[in-house]
N, C-alpha and C positions, 0 to 999 in steps of 0.2 A: 503493498500498502502507501504511496503517494500521499502527501499531506501539505496544503498551504494555509497563512494565517496571517492577517493583517496586523498592523500594530503599531502604537503611538508614540513614541516617549517622550513626555510629557517635555513642559521647560523646568519645570520643577522637579523634577529626576535628580536622587541626590548626586546621581553619581558626576553630576553638570559642576557642580561648587567646585571644587579642587582640580574637574580637568580641564586648566587653562582659563583662569577666570580670564574675564574681558570676550576670548575667544574661543568660549564651550564646544568639544569636540565629545563624543559622546562613547565612550572608551570601550576598545573592541571583545571584551570578559565581557559585558552587557548583555553585547549582542550572540556570542559563544552561547552564556546563557537559556538567551532567551531562544535559541533553536535548541538545545538543549531538553529545555522543556516541553516545546512544542512535540520533541521524539516522544518521552518519555510517554507524553499522554495517546500516545498510537498504541490501542495496545498488541495490534499484528508485530510494528517493530520490533516491541517490546517486550514480546511473547519470550522468548529465547535470552534473553539480557538483564542482565541484575544493575545493567547501567552501560554508561556512556565514556569511553573515552575518545579524545580530539586526538584523532591521525596526522589532519591536516589542516589548517588554516590560514586563508589571506586576507588581507582587508585593504580594497585598492581604492577605495572613497569614503571622505571621510564623512559622520554622519551631526548632523549639528542638532539642537531643541527643536520638538515638532515635527520632524517630518515624518514622515509617514513610512512604513517600514513592506514588506510582502518579503515571510519570509516560505521559502521555499526547502523542500528534500524530495529525492527519488526514491523510487522503492526496491528495498536493500541490493544489494549486490549477491552472486554467490556465495561471500567469504562473511554475509552479515555487510557489512560497512556500507552507510547510508551517505551519497553524497548531497551539500547542502548549497544553496544560494539563498543571501539576503539583498532586496533591493530596493532602491528608492527614487522613487517615479521611472520606472522600468531598466533604472541601471543598478550591476549589480554593486554592492559597497563589499562585500562581503561573503566567500564561497570556502566549502571544505568538506573533511570526510569525519566520519563518525564510526569508531567501528565497538560493537559491543565487547563488553567485558562481563563473560560467562562466570557463572556461579563458583564459587569458589568450594575445592574438591578439597576430599576431605582423607586424607591419603589412609588413615584408621579406617576408615566405615567398612566397615561389611567383615573385620579381623580382631579375631578372639585372642586374648593376653593372655597368658598365667597360666 
């Protein structure tokens, strides 16, 4: 399954207060966090993962307060990775790849001791 969501980061968002006073820019970590939340809400994409790691991320253009963003991701690749793009007014501002984190494996599970 793929997904799309629209998001407006309000001018009062706390990330803008310390990120270049007088010329505010949205920190890339906020874009990545929003994308991770979107993917985690997708029951198909998240069914085999307990979380996601960022395999790659590129920040292509700055995001200013009040911009309307479109977050998009593609169906999972055969290895479970998901490619994503964040756009503002149709122009890509960030892109990258998320990879699923598998459930922790207990090496002693199923083994008897003693």
